N, C-alpha and C positions, 0 to 999 in steps of 0.2 A: 182305690188307691190306699196301699201297704208303706207303711218305712222301717226299718230296722232299728236296728239298738243306738246306729249311730248317727239317724236323721236322714238317712239316705229313702227317697220316697220314687215306689216305680206304682207304672198305672196296672194294672190287671184287670182285663175284663173279658169278656166272650162276645161270639155275634149277637149283632140282634136279633138274629128267627131264636136263640136260645134265652131271651130276654135279656141282652148286654148291651153296651153302646159299643161295643166294638175302639173302643177309646187307650187299650191299651194290649199287652201281652195275655197270651194265653193261657192258664195256670197250667195245661200239660206240655205247651214248648218252654212256658218256665224249666221245666225241667231239664230239657235238651242247652238250654240258658247256661242254665247253671255246673251241668256235667263239661259241659264244652270250656266256660269260664274257669274253672276249678282246677282242670287239666292241664291250658294254655297257661295260667299263671305259676305252675308248677314246674312243667315243662321250660319255659321261656327262664324261671330263675335258677333249674338246675343245669341247666345249659350254660348260661353266662356264668355259674362257679366255675362249669370245668374251661372254660375262659372263650367262649364263643362269643360270637357278637350275632345279635340279631338286628338287623333292619326293619324286615317285618314277620309279622305272626299271625297269622289267619287260621282260624276251626271254621266249618262249618259242619253244622249237626243236621242229622238229617233221621227221624224218627219213625217207623211203620209201625201202627197201629194193630190190634186184633178188628175183623168183621165186627162183632158182638159186645154189648155192653158187660163187665167195664171195657170201654176201650182204652186196655194199656198198653205201653209199651213192648212190641214181642221182639222188635231187632231196633240198636241203635250207632248209625255209622257214621265215626269221628271224621273227617279229612282235615290234615293236617296242612299246612305250608309255611312253610318256616322260610326268610329269605337271610342269610349276609353270612357271616365266613366264621362255623366252625366245622368239627367233624361229623360225618353222617352216623359212625358208628355215635357219638355222647347223644345224637338227638335222639336216636332209638333206644338208648340204653334211658334219660329223660325220663320220655314217653313209657317204659316198664316200672318206674321210682314213681311214677308216679299214679299209673293205675295198681301197682301193688304195694305202695307204703304211704304215698301221701295224701293221695284226691279222697277227702273224706264224700263227697258230692258219690263217685263211682263206688265207695266203699257203703254205700245210705242204698245205693240202688242195687248193688251185690246182694246183699245182705239186707235184706229186709228190718228196721227197726218194729221193738214193741209199738205200738199206739195206743194213748190213753184219751176216752175223750170224755170231757167235764164238761155240764150242764149247770 
């Protein structure tokens, strides 16, 4: 179980065959969830500021991993499904703004941060 700075808790686990209990989201899948969630919140917010009405917004994230270790994502596909009353050009622009300016998860994946380990 992990907890963020606001006290929200999320179970992170792995398959039993790898020593886990299979009672939470897998760490690599959490990367997909983070990216999809970050972009979705940006897009909805931007689209609403442009006067659009959003009735439903879903994102499906699909990750394709390398065959050998480390099994990192070599391709991620995000499929956005937006229902409501909005101009399509505004939806496309909202996606571009999220991708190019606002989504910290996307920016982190695009340009790996320096990581420091402390024990």
